[in-house]
N, C-alpha and C positions, 0 to 999 in steps of 0.2 A: 727718268724725268720726261723725255719726249713721248714714250709709250703711254705713260699715265696721262699726259695731256691729251693725247689722241683718244684714250678711253673716255675721259671726261667730256670731250667735245661730242663723241659718238653718242654717249648717253643723253646729253642735252638734246641732240637731234631726235633720238628715239622717243624721248618723252613727248616731244611735240606731235609725233604721229601715232602715239599709243591711243587706241580706241577708248574714248572717255566712258563708254557704257560698260564694256566688259573687260577692259585692261589688256586686250590682246593686240596683235599687229596683223595688218592685212598683207596678202601676198605681194601686191604692189603697194608699198608702204604709204606713199603720199597720194594715192588715188582711191580712197575708200568708197566713193560713189560710182566708180567705173563699173558698168555692167559686167557681171560674172566674176568680179573680184571677190575674194573670200578671205576669211580669217585662217591663218596657217599655223599649224601646231609646232613644227620643228623649229622654225625661226623664233616663234614666241618663246619656246622652251629655252633656246640658246640665249635669248635676250635676258630672260629671268635669271638664268644661271650666271651669266656674266655680270649682271648688275649686282645680284646678291653677293657674289664672291668678291667683287670689287669693293663693296661696302665692308665686308668682313675683314678684308686684308688692309683696309685703310686707304685704298686707292681712290675711292669715291666718298663724297660727303655722306654722313649717316642719313640725311634727309632723303637721299635717293632710294633708300630701301623701300619706300612706299610704292615706287614704280614696280619693283619686283613682286611685292606682295599683291598688288592689284592684278598683275599678270599671272601670278600663280593661281590665284582664286579663279581667274578666267579660264585657265588651262583645265583645271579640275572640273569646272562646271560645264565647259563647252565641249571638251574632247574626250574625257574619260568615261567609258561605258563598261558596265559589267553585264556579261551574258553567259549563261550556263556555267557560272562559277569562275569565269575567266575575266580578267581586266584587260581592256583594249584601249589603244590610243588612236583616235580618228583624226582626220584633217591634215595629213602630211602630203605635200606634193611629192610625186614619185621621183622626179628628177627636174633640175633646172640647170642649164648650162649655156655655153656659147660655142659657136663654131661647130665643127664636126660634120658628119654626113648621116642623115640629112642635116642641112645647115640650120643652126639655131641662131636667129638674128637678134635676140634680145629685145624684141618688141613686146608691147603689152599683150598683143594677140598670142604670141608664142607662150609667154609665161602663163597666161590664163587658159591656155589650151592643153597644158600638161595634166595627166591623170592625178587625182587626189585619192590616196589609199589609206587603209587602216593597218596599224602595227608595222609601219616602215621602220627598218632598223635605225636609220639616222634620227627619226622622230622619237622612237622609244628611248634610244640612248640619251638624247638631249633632255627628254623629260625626266629620266632617272637622275641625271646630274642636277637638273633644276630642283627636283624634289629633295634630293640629299642636301643641297645647299640651303634650301628653305628650312629644313629640319634643324639646321645648325643655329638658327637665329637665337633661340633661347639658350643654347649651350655655350655660346661664345661669351656670354656675360660672366661665366665663372672665372675665366682666366684672362679677361680682357686687360690689356696694358702690362701683362707679365711676359717675361722672356725666359726661355730655357737655353742654356749654353751647353752644347755638346763638345766635349774635349776632342780636339784634333791634333794635340801636341804630344801627349804621352802615348796615345794610340795614333800612329802615323805610318800606316802601311801604304805603299804606292804601287801603281801599275801604269801601263801605257794604254791609252785608248786607241781607237782604230786609226787616228791620225798620227800616232806616235808621240802624242803629248803625255807627259807624266801627270797623273791625277791621283788623288788620294782615294783609297778603297777600303772596304771592310769596316762596317759599322759607322757609316756617315749618312747624314740626312738625305743627300741628293742621290744616293745609290738605290736603284730600283730593282736590282736583281736580288737573289736570295740572301746575300750577306749584308744588305743595307738596312738602314733604319727609316726608309721613306714612309712606310706605313705607320710606324710609331710617331714620326713627325707629323703626319696628317692628323693623327688622333689628338696630339697636343694642339694643333691649329684649330681643330674642330671645337675645342673648348676655349678658343680665343688667345692661346699662348703663342707668342712669336718664337719661331725656332731659329737659332743662330749657332754658329760654330766658333770655338775659340782655338785659334791656331798658334797662339803664343802661350808661354808659361803663365799660369794663373798668378795674379797678384791682387792687392787690395783695389787697385784702380779698375782693372778689367772685369772684376767680379761684382763690383758694387751695384750695378744695375740689373744683375741677374736674379730672378726669383729661384731658379733651379739650375744646378750645375751637375752635369752628367758625365761621370768618369766611367770608362769602359775598357777593359782588357788592355792595360798598358803594355807597350812593346818590350820585347827582350831580343837579344842578338839573333835568335832563330828567325824572327820576323822582320827585323830592321837592323842593318849592320851598325847603325849609329843611333841607338834608341835614346830618347829623352827620358831620363829617370826622374821619378818624383823625389825631390831633394827637400832638405829641412825647411828652406825658405818657402817652398811651395806648400808644404804641410802646414806651416804656421799661418800662411795667408788663407788657406782653405778653412782651417779650424776657426780662425777669427771671424771669417765670413759666416760660417754656420752658426757660431755662438751669437752673432748679431741678428740672426733670423733667416739665414739662407737654408735652402733645402738641397741636400746632396744625395745624388743617386750613385751608388757604387756597384757596378756589374763587373764580375770577374770572369773566370774561365777555369777549365781544368788545369792541372799543374804543368801539362805539356804545352800550354798555349798562352801563358801569361807570366809577367814578371811579378813574383810574389813578395820578394824581400821588402822593397820600398813601399809597395801597395799596402802591405800588411802593417808597416809602420804608421801609415796614415790611418788605416782602419782602426788600429789599436788605440788611437787617440779618442775614438768613440766607443771603445769596449768591444770591438768586433775583430775577429780573425778569420781569414779564409784558410781552411785546412788544406795543406799540401799533400795529404795522403791520397791514395788511389781514389779517383773520382767515383761518384755514385751514378746510377742509371746509365750503365754502359749499354746502349741500344745497338742491336745488330739489325741492319735493314729496316724494315717497317714493324719492328716489335714494339708497338706503341704502349702496351701495358707496362713494359719496363721503365718507360719514361714518364708514366702518369703519376701525378701527385694529386690526391683528393684534398679539397679544401673544406674544413669543418664549417657548419653553419655558424653565423655570427662573427666570422672573421672581421677584424677591424678594417682591413683594406679591401679584401676581395668579397664584395657584398653580393655580386651576381654570378660570378664564375664558380662552378662546382668542381671541375677537374681541369688541371693544366698539364702541359707537356714540357718537361725540362730534362734534357739528356746531358750526360757527361758533366755533371755538376760538382763543384767543390762545396762541400758542406761548410757550415760556419761554427765557430765557437764564440760564445758571447759572455760578457760580464757587465756589471753596471757601468754606465747607464744604459747599455743595450739590453734588448730582450728579443726573444724569438717571436716572430709574427706568423711563421708558418713552419711546422715541423712534420716529419714523416718517419715512422719507425725509429724514433729516438734521435734522429738527425735534424739539426736546424737547417732549414732550406733558405729561409729569408729572415732578416732581422731589421729592427728599427731601433734607433738611438736618438735621444733628445738631449741636446747640449745647449745650455743657455736658452735663447729664443728659437733655435734652429732644430732641424730634423735630418736624420740620415736614414736612407733605405738601402739595404745591401742584399745581394743575391749572388751566388757563385757561378753565374753563367751569363753570357750575352743575351740569352733568352728571347727577347721580344724583337728579333730581327725578322725581315720580310718573309723568310721561308716558313716561319711558324705563325704568321699573322694574316697572310693573304688569302687563306681559305682554300688553297689548292691542294695542300698536302695532308693536313691533319683530319682525322675523322671528326664528325660534327660534335661528338660528346667531349672532345678536348677543346676547352674554351679559352685559348690564349688571347683571342681577340677581345672577348668580354673582360678577361683579366687585365688586359692593357687599358681598357676604358676605366675599370675600377681603380687601377693604380694611378692613372693620370688624374682622375678626379680627386683622389685622396691627396696626391702630391700638391695639387693646386690649393686645396683647402689648408694644407700646412703652411702655406705662404701668407695666409690672411692674418 
């Protein structure tokens, strides 16, 4: 509450000193006519980014978006230059600070005396974030007002952070290392969907406002000494919610890393079974071809991705009302089921965690990132 209030007051102040002609901000914000004052690109980029993101997340009124739009147009017109096939960002102050040796006194003369350079990292980074945020303006409309709930009850592995505090780990939104879903959560948010976690057993009351419910890799004693198993009352609540129009994501794992008995009871209500036999795509090291699944043209869900990477996967068996949505060499890799007004998507792997979305590990031809966008867009459309 307090931080959001500070943000709103700050944006109100920034709007007052935004240059009316070009939408940018001066190095000395409130002294545009001071000799040698200049429009500065890194601060302008950060203001555009912060305002646009604040509007997207609902922290700022929608009407404030026009401030960011004017600022972004000014950034592109004033500071972006293309030369010899390269794109450059001009107009960033090299450094601004206080104290130190030689002493920086914070005077107007000091600030306006610092060098202004091209392609400064803090300027380029700020501009990239501003540009990415502005590109989301149209995409957020798709899922605006919708919520995805990620299960943190059946999947509830814990560890201790550097302070010794027990925290949940492994397939959670806030986890930014390889085993988290931070990147996937960001993709949902890019399309306007609010990401939340459900740390209690699902029931009619806590599912009613969710558009999508995401079940992933339920615990068994190997991972959690006191696992929360999916019981009949949970299955009934989930089934009724789907039938009424909910969209359920069911991601599993190979048989050595997931509780199958109860998970399959739930999946069976939708005509889906995760096969407990030896997993497919047993990848050794960086043997990427073994984990590659090619997507045929015209796939209902994966419209842009051509090849994805999925390793150590449990294949699926399906019967009505479920159907295969992606198969490979006779095995069902992913399935869709429609029950009542709702939809279920299932795959036998955690799949879209950070390690295989962040662009650092997979070769460029393996398009998990594009596939994640395809899947998220499709899931949102099923909620309409």
